Every structure is written in structure tokens, then in C-alpha cells.
C-alpha atoms as an extended CHARMM CRD file, in Angstrom:
* protein
*
       175  EXT
         1         1  PRO       CA             98.3480000000      102.0210000000       86.8040000000  PROA      1               0.0000000000
         2         2  GLY       CA             96.2840000000       99.9290000000       84.3850000000  PROA      2               0.0000000000
         3         3  VAL       CA             93.5920000000       97.3020000000       83.9010000000  PROA      3               0.0000000000
         4         4  ALA       CA             94.6330000000       93.6540000000       83.6470000000  PROA      4               0.0000000000
         5         5  LEU       CA             92.6430000000       90.6930000000       82.4490000000  PROA      5               0.0000000000
         6         6  SER       CA             93.9460000000       87.0970000000       82.4580000000  PROA      6               0.0000000000
         7         7  PHE       CA             92.6360000000       83.6860000000       81.5180000000  PROA      7               0.0000000000
         8         8  GLY       CA             94.3280000000       80.3990000000       82.3860000000  PROA      8               0.0000000000
         9         9  LEU       CA             93.9650000000       76.8200000000       81.1360000000  PROA      9               0.0000000000
        10        10  ALA       CA             94.9350000000       73.7510000000       83.1550000000  PROA      10              0.0000000000
        11        11  PRO       CA             93.5160000000       70.3010000000       83.8870000000  PROA      11              0.0000000000
        12        12  ILE       CA             91.2240000000       69.9180000000       86.9010000000  PROA      12              0.0000000000
        13        13  ALA       CA             93.7290000000       70.4690000000       89.6850000000  PROA      13              0.0000000000
        14        14  PRO       CA             95.1530000000       67.0510000000       90.6570000000  PROA      14              0.0000000000
        15        15  TYR       CA             96.5810000000       66.5270000000       94.1640000000  PROA      15              0.0000000000
        16        16  LYS       CA            100.1800000000       65.4440000000       94.7600000000  PROA      16              0.0000000000
        17        17  LYS       CA            100.9140000000       65.3860000000       91.0200000000  PROA      17              0.0000000000
        18        18  PRO       CA            102.6280000000       68.0870000000       88.8950000000  PROA      18              0.0000000000
        19        19  TYR       CA            100.5990000000       69.5800000000       86.0070000000  PROA      19              0.0000000000
        20        20  TRP       CA            101.0400000000       72.2420000000       83.3430000000  PROA      20              0.0000000000
        21        21  GLN       CA             99.1630000000       75.5100000000       83.3120000000  PROA      21              0.0000000000
        22        22  VAL       CA             99.1510000000       78.1770000000       80.5690000000  PROA      22              0.0000000000
        23        23  GLU       CA             97.6800000000       81.6950000000       80.8590000000  PROA      23              0.0000000000
        24        24  LEU       CA             96.9480000000       84.6410000000       78.5630000000  PROA      24              0.0000000000
        25        25  SER       CA             97.2390000000       88.0890000000       80.1480000000  PROA      25              0.0000000000
        26        26  ALA       CA             96.4010000000       91.5310000000       78.7060000000  PROA      26              0.0000000000
        27        27  LEU       CA             97.2980000000       94.7080000000       80.5410000000  PROA      27              0.0000000000
        28        28  THR       CA             96.7020000000       98.3260000000       79.4890000000  PROA      28              0.0000000000
        29        29  TYR       CA             98.8520000000      100.9690000000       81.0880000000  PROA      29              0.0000000000
        30        30  GLY       CA             99.9520000000      104.5190000000       80.4570000000  PROA      30              0.0000000000
        31        31  GLU       CA            102.2830000000      107.1810000000       81.5920000000  PROA      31              0.0000000000
        32        32  THR       CA            102.0220000000      110.9760000000       81.7240000000  PROA      32              0.0000000000
        33        33  THR       CA            105.0210000000      113.1830000000       82.3040000000  PROA      33              0.0000000000
        34        34  THR       CA            105.0770000000      116.9350000000       82.6790000000  PROA      34              0.0000000000
        35        35  SER       CA            107.9270000000      119.3970000000       82.8880000000  PROA      35              0.0000000000
        36        36  HSD       CA            108.3790000000      123.1300000000       83.2860000000  PROA      36              0.0000000000
        37        37  GLN       CA            111.3840000000      125.0920000000       82.0230000000  PROA      37              0.0000000000
        38        38  ASP       CA            112.1290000000      128.7100000000       82.7440000000  PROA      38              0.0000000000
        39        39  GLN       CA            113.8720000000      129.7420000000       79.5600000000  PROA      39              0.0000000000
        40        40  HSD       CA            113.5750000000      132.6360000000       77.1470000000  PROA      40              0.0000000000
        41        41  GLY       CA            113.2270000000      132.2900000000       73.4450000000  PROA      41              0.0000000000
        42        42  GLU       CA            110.9790000000      132.9630000000       70.4870000000  PROA      42              0.0000000000
        43        43  VAL       CA            108.2630000000      130.8930000000       68.9100000000  PROA      43              0.0000000000
        44        44  LEU       CA            106.6780000000      131.2710000000       65.4730000000  PROA      44              0.0000000000
        45        45  ILE       CA            102.8960000000      131.8530000000       65.7310000000  PROA      45              0.0000000000
        46        46  THR       CA            100.1570000000      132.7640000000       63.2750000000  PROA      46              0.0000000000
        47        47  ASN       CA             97.9340000000      135.7270000000       64.1360000000  PROA      47              0.0000000000
        48        48  GLN       CA             94.2070000000      136.1880000000       63.3480000000  PROA      48              0.0000000000
        49        49  GLU       CA             95.0020000000      137.5510000000       59.9000000000  PROA      49              0.0000000000
        50        50  GLY       CA             97.0080000000      134.4680000000       59.0230000000  PROA      50              0.0000000000
        51        51  LYS       CA            100.4400000000      136.1250000000       59.1720000000  PROA      51              0.0000000000
        52        52  GLU       CA            103.3010000000      134.4380000000       60.9090000000  PROA      52              0.0000000000
        53        53  HSD       CA            105.6060000000      136.2930000000       63.2490000000  PROA      53              0.0000000000
        54        54  TYR       CA            107.9170000000      135.5300000000       66.1880000000  PROA      54              0.0000000000
        55        55  VAL       CA            106.7920000000      136.2050000000       69.7630000000  PROA      55              0.0000000000
        56        56  GLY       CA            109.0180000000      135.8910000000       72.7780000000  PROA      56              0.0000000000
        57        57  TYR       CA            108.2980000000      133.4890000000       75.6390000000  PROA      57              0.0000000000
        58        58  THR       CA            109.5090000000      133.2000000000       79.2290000000  PROA      58              0.0000000000
        59        59  SER       CA            108.8130000000      129.5840000000       80.0220000000  PROA      59              0.0000000000
        60        60  ILE       CA            107.6330000000      126.2720000000       78.5090000000  PROA      60              0.0000000000
        61        61  ASP       CA            105.3690000000      123.5780000000       79.9280000000  PROA      61              0.0000000000
        62        62  SER       CA            105.5430000000      120.1460000000       78.2450000000  PROA      62              0.0000000000
        63        63  THR       CA            103.2110000000      117.1950000000       78.7150000000  PROA      63              0.0000000000
        64        64  GLN       CA            103.7190000000      113.7710000000       77.1490000000  PROA      64              0.0000000000
        65        65  GLU       CA            101.1960000000      110.9360000000       77.4300000000  PROA      65              0.0000000000
        66        66  THR       CA            101.6020000000      107.3390000000       76.2870000000  PROA      66              0.0000000000
        67        67  ARG       CA             99.1530000000      104.3630000000       76.2500000000  PROA      67              0.0000000000
        68        68  ASN       CA            100.3530000000      100.7910000000       75.9660000000  PROA      68              0.0000000000
        69        69  LEU       CA             99.0310000000       97.2620000000       75.7410000000  PROA      69              0.0000000000
        70        70  ARG       CA            101.0620000000       94.3750000000       77.2270000000  PROA      70              0.0000000000
        71        71  LEU       CA            100.3020000000       90.8020000000       76.1410000000  PROA      71              0.0000000000
        72        72  ALA       CA            101.8970000000       88.0370000000       78.1550000000  PROA      72              0.0000000000
        73        73  ILE       CA            101.7580000000       84.2310000000       78.1110000000  PROA      73              0.0000000000
        74        74  PRO       CA            102.8880000000       82.5940000000       81.3800000000  PROA      74              0.0000000000
        75        75  LEU       CA            103.6160000000       78.8480000000       81.1250000000  PROA      75              0.0000000000
        76        76  GLN       CA            104.2680000000       77.0120000000       84.3720000000  PROA      76              0.0000000000
        77        77  LEU       CA            104.5660000000       73.6490000000       86.0840000000  PROA      77              0.0000000000
        78        78  ARG       CA            102.2830000000       73.6190000000       89.1810000000  PROA      78              0.0000000000
        79        79  TYR       CA            101.9300000000       71.3270000000       92.1580000000  PROA      79              0.0000000000
        80        80  ASN       CA             99.1000000000       71.1690000000       94.7060000000  PROA      80              0.0000000000
        81        81  PHE       CA            100.3850000000       70.3160000000       98.1570000000  PROA      81              0.0000000000
        82        82  ASN       CA             96.9430000000       69.9680000000       99.6500000000  PROA      82              0.0000000000
        83        83  ARG       CA             93.4480000000       71.4400000000       99.2400000000  PROA      83              0.0000000000
        84        84  TRP       CA             94.6470000000       74.9550000000      100.2390000000  PROA      84              0.0000000000
        85        85  ILE       CA             98.2250000000       75.4780000000       99.0250000000  PROA      85              0.0000000000
        86        86  SER       CA             99.7620000000       75.1850000000       95.5570000000  PROA      86              0.0000000000
        87        87  ALA       CA            103.0470000000       76.4180000000       93.9930000000  PROA      87              0.0000000000
        88        88  GLY       CA            104.3510000000       76.8320000000       90.4710000000  PROA      88              0.0000000000
        89        89  ALA       CA            107.4470000000       77.8040000000       88.5030000000  PROA      89              0.0000000000
        90        90  GLY       CA            107.7210000000       78.7910000000       84.9060000000  PROA      90              0.0000000000
        91        91  ALA       CA            108.3400000000       81.6180000000       82.4780000000  PROA      91              0.0000000000
        92        92  VAL       CA            106.4040000000       84.5000000000       80.9440000000  PROA      92              0.0000000000
        93        93  VAL       CA            106.8910000000       85.5830000000       77.3750000000  PROA      93              0.0000000000
        94        94  GLY       CA            105.5260000000       89.0470000000       76.7790000000  PROA      94              0.0000000000
        95        95  VAL       CA            105.4310000000       91.9120000000       74.3020000000  PROA      95              0.0000000000
        96        96  ASP       CA            104.3510000000       95.5810000000       74.5930000000  PROA      96              0.0000000000
        97        97  PHE       CA            102.4060000000       97.4650000000       71.9930000000  PROA      97              0.0000000000
        98        98  ASN       CA            102.4850000000      101.2570000000       71.9430000000  PROA      98              0.0000000000
        99        99  LEU       CA             98.8880000000      102.3950000000       71.2530000000  PROA      99              0.0000000000
       100       100  SER       CA             99.2680000000      106.1990000000       71.3000000000  PROA      100             0.0000000000
       101       101  ASN       CA            101.6820000000      109.0000000000       71.9670000000  PROA      101             0.0000000000
       102       102  LYS       CA            100.4680000000      112.5600000000       72.7000000000  PROA      102             0.0000000000
       103       103  SER       CA            102.6030000000      115.5680000000       73.3510000000  PROA      103             0.0000000000
       104       104  LYS       CA            101.6340000000      119.1600000000       74.1430000000  PROA      104             0.0000000000
       105       105  THR       CA            103.8770000000      122.1530000000       74.5320000000  PROA      105             0.0000000000
       106       106  THR       CA            102.6340000000      125.3670000000       76.0840000000  PROA      106             0.0000000000
       107       107  TYR       CA            104.6500000000      128.5930000000       75.5990000000  PROA      107             0.0000000000
       108       108  HSD       CA            104.0780000000      131.4430000000       78.1260000000  PROA      108             0.0000000000
       109       109  LEU       CA            104.2550000000      134.4700000000       75.8780000000  PROA      109             0.0000000000
       110       110  MET       CA            105.5260000000      137.9720000000       76.5340000000  PROA      110             0.0000000000
       111       111  GLU       CA            105.0890000000      141.2740000000       74.7790000000  PROA      111             0.0000000000
       112       112  ASN       CA            107.2740000000      144.3490000000       75.2210000000  PROA      112             0.0000000000
       113       113  ASP       CA            109.4030000000      142.4000000000       77.7460000000  PROA      113             0.0000000000
       114       114  VAL       CA            106.3410000000      141.8100000000       79.9780000000  PROA      114             0.0000000000
       115       115  THR       CA            105.0130000000      138.3020000000       80.5780000000  PROA      115             0.0000000000
       116       116  HSD       CA            101.2710000000      138.0720000000       79.8840000000  PROA      116             0.0000000000
       117       117  SER       CA             98.7910000000      135.4040000000       80.8110000000  PROA      117             0.0000000000
       118       118  ARG       CA             98.5720000000      134.6700000000       77.0730000000  PROA      118             0.0000000000
       119       119  ILE       CA             99.7980000000      131.3120000000       76.0140000000  PROA      119             0.0000000000
       120       120  HSD       CA            100.4750000000      129.4700000000       72.7680000000  PROA      120             0.0000000000
       121       121  GLU       CA             99.8560000000      125.7510000000       72.6810000000  PROA      121             0.0000000000
       122       122  VAL       CA            101.2500000000      123.2120000000       70.2000000000  PROA      122             0.0000000000
       123       123  ASP       CA             99.7360000000      119.7040000000       70.0700000000  PROA      123             0.0000000000
       124       124  ASN       CA            102.0550000000      117.0750000000       68.6790000000  PROA      124             0.0000000000
       125       125  SER       CA            100.1780000000      113.7930000000       68.4470000000  PROA      125             0.0000000000
       126       126  LEU       CA            102.9080000000      111.4150000000       67.4070000000  PROA      126             0.0000000000
       127       127  ASP       CA            101.9380000000      108.5510000000       65.1060000000  PROA      127             0.0000000000
       128       128  LYS       CA            104.8960000000      106.5370000000       66.2420000000  PROA      128             0.0000000000
       129       129  LYS       CA            103.3770000000      103.1720000000       67.2330000000  PROA      129             0.0000000000
       130       130  SER       CA            105.8680000000      100.4800000000       68.0660000000  PROA      130             0.0000000000
       131       131  ILE       CA            106.2280000000       96.9220000000       69.2930000000  PROA      131             0.0000000000
       132       132  SER       CA            108.8090000000       96.0000000000       71.9190000000  PROA      132             0.0000000000
       133       133  PRO       CA            111.1330000000       93.0080000000       71.5560000000  PROA      133             0.0000000000
       134       134  LEU       CA            109.9000000000       89.7560000000       73.1260000000  PROA      134             0.0000000000
       135       135  ARG       CA            110.6450000000       89.6160000000       76.8610000000  PROA      135             0.0000000000
       136       136  TYR       CA            111.3280000000       86.4240000000       78.7420000000  PROA      136             0.0000000000
       137       137  MET       CA            110.8520000000       86.4510000000       82.5410000000  PROA      137             0.0000000000
       138       138  PRO       CA            111.2230000000       83.3760000000       84.8120000000  PROA      138             0.0000000000
       139       139  PHE       CA            108.9040000000       83.3100000000       87.8340000000  PROA      139             0.0000000000
       140       140  ILE       CA            107.7820000000       81.3430000000       90.8780000000  PROA      140             0.0000000000
       141       141  ASP       CA            104.4290000000       81.6710000000       92.5700000000  PROA      141             0.0000000000
       142       142  ILE       CA            102.3020000000       80.3180000000       95.4240000000  PROA      142             0.0000000000
       143       143  ASN       CA             98.5070000000       80.2260000000       95.7940000000  PROA      143             0.0000000000
       144       144  ILE       CA             96.7980000000       80.1600000000       99.1390000000  PROA      144             0.0000000000
       145       145  GLY       CA             93.1480000000       79.2530000000       98.9330000000  PROA      145             0.0000000000
       146       146  ARG       CA             91.1310000000       76.6080000000       97.0960000000  PROA      146             0.0000000000
       147       147  THR       CA             93.3140000000       74.5110000000       94.8220000000  PROA      147             0.0000000000
       148       148  TYR       CA             90.3810000000       72.6850000000       93.2050000000  PROA      148             0.0000000000
       149       149  LEU       CA             87.3430000000       74.9810000000       92.7150000000  PROA      149             0.0000000000
       150       150  GLY       CA             86.9350000000       78.4230000000       94.2310000000  PROA      150             0.0000000000
       151       151  PRO       CA             88.9540000000       81.4830000000       95.2550000000  PROA      151             0.0000000000
       152       152  ALA       CA             92.6570000000       81.8100000000       96.0440000000  PROA      152             0.0000000000
       153       153  LEU       CA             95.1910000000       84.5360000000       96.6920000000  PROA      153             0.0000000000
       154       154  GLY       CA             98.3160000000       84.3810000000       94.5070000000  PROA      154             0.0000000000
       155       155  LEU       CA            101.8090000000       85.8160000000       95.0800000000  PROA      155             0.0000000000
       156       156  ARG       CA            104.1680000000       85.7790000000       92.0610000000  PROA      156             0.0000000000
       157       157  TYR       CA            107.8200000000       86.7860000000       91.9460000000  PROA      157             0.0000000000
       158       158  LEU       CA            109.2160000000       87.5480000000       88.5010000000  PROA      158             0.0000000000
       159       159  TYR       CA            112.8030000000       88.3140000000       87.4220000000  PROA      159             0.0000000000
       160       160  ASP       CA            113.1860000000       90.6960000000       84.4800000000  PROA      160             0.0000000000
       161       161  LYS       CA            116.6860000000       91.5900000000       83.2660000000  PROA      161             0.0000000000
       162       162  ASP       CA            115.6330000000       95.2710000000       82.8290000000  PROA      162             0.0000000000
       163       163  ILE       CA            113.3300000000       95.8350000000       85.8120000000  PROA      163             0.0000000000
       164       164  LYS       CA            115.1340000000       93.1740000000       87.9490000000  PROA      164             0.0000000000
       165       165  HSD       CA            112.7830000000       92.1210000000       90.7370000000  PROA      165             0.0000000000
       166       166  ASN       CA            109.0380000000       92.3220000000       90.2800000000  PROA      166             0.0000000000
       167       167  GLY       CA            106.2720000000       91.0620000000       92.5830000000  PROA      167             0.0000000000
       168       168  GLN       CA            102.5890000000       90.5670000000       91.8230000000  PROA      168             0.0000000000
       169       169  VAL       CA             99.6380000000       89.9270000000       94.1260000000  PROA      169             0.0000000000
       170       170  TYR       CA             96.4990000000       88.5750000000       92.4410000000  PROA      170             0.0000000000
       171       171  LEU       CA             93.1550000000       86.9980000000       93.1490000000  PROA      171             0.0000000000
       172       172  ILE       CA             91.9320000000       83.9890000000       91.1670000000  PROA      172             0.0000000000
       173       173  TRP       CA             88.7480000000       81.9660000000       90.9970000000  PROA      173             0.0000000000
       174       174  ARG       CA             89.1110000000       78.3980000000       89.7410000000  PROA      174             0.0000000000
       175       175  LEU       CA             86.0940000000       77.1640000000       87.8240000000  PROA      175             0.0000000000
């Protein structure tokens, strides 16, 4: 669905001692929705001579595309049980930025009550960029792999009041 990039900051992973870890995460994602409606009506179009007139249509295809950027800052208290297993609990504060909105409507035109393959397209690029309210999501996670330096597999469970339950699987490399 998107590309995510995260950076974390924590002390060199101590054993048998809790420590704080903070991360910065950026994720781009988008959504495209299409719909088709069989409905009759008229649309105002401009011909080659520049004159406007109404032409009937038999159906409409609509496409909407959005692109977003999500910035999140997870803060957690972690504990390394041994060299291979660690766990953490904390909260993520995040915000979504709407980067672009594009909309296209295609009218399937008819002339003399006969549908032709001729179409009329209207591009509506919306300049409605917005920022979501801050979101707060508590989480717990576990890492299986190197707790000091090296690779590990992470499993994170987040609770969001809107989405409810959300799980993430991630790979990390501790430097």
C-alpha cells in the first residue's frame, strides 16, 4: 500500500534493565476508487468552434485518487529478556498530511438516442490539502532476533479508536 521508512534512537541495548526508545516513522500511501453508474442525463460540452451545448449521456465513470503522508513518533519503554528476545510498550502519536487529490469523470455520450463510443472527460484536480487531527495509539511489541547489534523480526499490536485493532510486522537492524 505504501513505502515506510523509520529511524529509532535508544541507548546501546542493556540486558535485564528497562530503557526508553523513540522512533520517527514516515509512510506514504494512497487510495484509488472507481465507480460506474448507469444513468441518463445531459452534460455541457464545448465543440471545436468554441460553442457550448448540451449532449446526452448514458453512463458515468468516476475515478478518485488520493496521496497521503503519515508521520508518526512511537515512544516506548523496552526490556531485553536475553540476547534474542525483547519486548516494549508505549504509544504512537501520528498525523496524516493529504498531498494530492485527483478526480476524473468520464461521460459516455449519445447522439440521436444512440450511445456512441465517444466520451467526454472532466479532470477535477482538487487543491484541498488537509492535515488530520493528532492520533494517539497505545501499542505493545516483541522483537525476536538480536537485541544488541544485528537483525530482528518485530511484531507490533496497536489499538486505534477508529481502526480498532492493527498489527504490524517489521524487520529491524540494530547498529
